[in-house]
N, C-alpha and C positions, 0 to 999 in steps of 0.2 A: 720553491721560489722564493727571492727575496722580501723580507715582510715588509719592506718600504712600497713595494709594487701592488700591496694590497691584498695579495695573493694568500688563501688560508688553506690549510689541509681539510679533505673531506672528511665528512664525519667516519667514524669507523664502525656504525651500525648501517646496515643496508634494511630499510624498512620491506616486508614481505609485501608482495602486490598477485595480481591475477588470480586470486581465489584460492591459491596453493597455499598452504598454511608456510613453505619456507622457500616459496617463488620468488626469485631473485631476477631482477631486469638483466639480459643480457644484450639489450638492442633498446638505441634512443633515436628520438629527432624531435626536432624542436622547432617552430614556427612563430615569426611575429607577425601578430592581426591588424595591429594599427595604435596610435596614440603614442604618448611617450610620458618619461618619467615627470618631466617640468611642463608639459602641454595642458591645453583643457580637456583634451581626453585623456584618460589614463593607460599607459602602456598594457596591452593584453598580450602576453605570451602562452602559448599551449607547449607542453613536453608531453610525448609519447613514451611510455616506458613497456617494453615486452620481455614477456620470459620465453620466447619461442614456440610457445602454445597458446598466450593470450598478450592482450594489452587492455593499459589503463589511460587515459589521458589525466592530465593535469592543467589547470590555471593559475597564472601569474598574474599579478602586478609586479613593476619596478618601483620600489619606495625613491621617491624623489630624493631623499638626501643621503642615503646608505649608497643608494644605486644596486641595493641587494633586492632578488626577487623576494615577494614573499606570496605563499600558496594561498588561494582562494578556494578551489574545487576540485573533486576529480568525479570521473564517471566511474560506474561498474565497472569488472573484467567484460572484454568481449573475445570472441575467439580470431585468432590469427597470428602469423608473424610476418617478418618484412616487411615492418611498417614505414609508412610514409605521409608526411603532413603536407598540404599544400594550400597556402593562402589565396583565397579566390579575389584579388584586388585589383582594382584596375590598374592601367599601365602607368598612368601617372596620377601619386595620390597625396594629398597633404597629411595624411594619418589621422584625421579628426573623425575618421570612424573606424569600427571596428570589423574586420570584414569576416566574411562566411570562410569556411574552409571545408577542402576534404579530405577525408583520412583514408587511406588505402592499406590493405593487407592482403596477402596470400594464404590461402587457407589448406586442410589435408584433402578437402575435395576438388583440389587444382584450380579451382577459381582465383581470380583478382576481384576484391570486392571493394567497392567506393562508397564509403558514405558521406553525409552532407550533415555539418554541424555549426550552430553558433553559439559565441559566447556573451555572457551579456553582462552590464556594469559591476554587478556581484562575483562574476567569475562562474555562474550557473553553467552549464551545457544544455542545450537543446538539441537534440538528434532529430534531424528530418526525413533522411530517407538512405536506403541502400541498395544497389543494384552489383549483381556479378557478372562476368565474364569469362568462358572456358570449357567448363563441361560443356554445354550447349552447342559448342561449335568444336567439340570432341579436340580440345585442345587443352594441354596441362600449361600452364603459366609458372615458370622457374626464375623471370626477374621481368622487373618493369621499371617505368619511371612516369613522370606527370609535369604537364604545362597547361598553360591554360591562357584564353584571351577572354575579352569582355565582347559580346555580339554587339549590333547594333539595335537589338529590341532589349536590351540592360542584361540578357542572360549569359551565362557562361557555358565556353566550349572548353572542354576539357579533353586534352589528346594524350595516349598511354602509348608508348612503345613497349611492346612486351616481346620476352624471348621465351621461347615455347620448347618443352621437352626433344621435340624432332630438330632442334640447334637450327631454328629459323626465327625470324622477326615478323610482327605484325604490327600494324599501326590501327590502334583501336580508339574512337571517337564518342564523345558523352557529351550531353546537354545538362546544365544542372541550372534551372529556374529561380531566379535571385531571390522572389518572393516566398514561394514555397519549399524550395530545399530540392524538389522532384528531380530525381537523376532518369534522363533516359539514356538508352544506348542508341546510339547513332550509325555506325559503318563499322566495317571490318574490311583492312586492306588486304588478306590474306598473306600467305608465305612470301618473305623476300630475305633477302642477304644470306650471309654465311658468317653470323659471329660464333667466336669461338664458344664451347661447349659451357664456359663459366661466365661468359660477357656478362657485363650491368651496362645496360642502356642508359644515356643522358639525353634529353630534349630541351628546348628552347625555344619560344616563340619569338620570331624576330620581327614581323610587321605585319598588319594585315594576314591574309592568307597563309602565310610561310612560318614554317616552322622548320627547325634543325636537329637531326638527329644524330648522334655519334657513339660510336663502339667498339670493341675489339672483336677484329673479324679472325677468322681461322687461321690466318697466316700470320698473327701476333701482331699486324697493323693496325692503325688507327682508321677507321673508315668513316666518313661523313655523306648522310644522305638528307637533300631537302624535300621537304612535301608540303604541297598546296593540299591545305584543307578549307572547303568552301563553308559557307554559313549553314550549310546543310548537313554538314561535317563529314563531307565525302573528301577521303584522300586521294591525293596525286602524286605520283612520284615525280620529283621536279629537277633529279639527276643528282650527282655528287661525284667523288673520288676518293682514292684511298691515299694516306700519305705518303706510302712509298719509307718509311722511317718506323721501325721497330717501336713498339707500343712502349717499351721497356727504354726505350733512349738509342 
């Protein structure tokens, strides 16, 4: 990239991770937890690096002058792949607080595991709770996505569409307690949809109880379903449509 745009080449050496001497990252995810480089609360960013067998988390500030990330702390390795990070922030936030977050991974036990975390001013991590879904329901989780909303009691509702090895989708709901970080499994929609065998679902919280899930179906089209999820975490199919246009254009 042109030097006058401030781009620089990446370092030539890749640091080893994940408890394996030469383990190198082959997947990453990044989440902004709050704050800003020039604001009263320093920006906090968390990056996850995974080797395909394990994951480490890294916390950063953003330097106010250079706008470059400054590494603060890292976790030890934990097992899993397909790592996703999701900040549990309010819908409207002045970014004056650093939000807690959940990290999702899939493991070789075929479960989806969610873990709740908090990052402090010095970048140190605190792990609160971990809960899994899959094996107990005789389900192999192959892909997933995450969305959330803040409930009236201040706790968080997390909703995860998952694609299973049976080439079906399910809506799984969880509650994360704001103060303790405790994760509770709430409800499971059961099988629905006809996703492609390699489909990656996506989800967004729209407003109130309403979430929208999109995925590529087994005909190569984009399918969209709406779901009502009440405060108790019960998912109700609220209808949807197929685009009628091939997903690839």
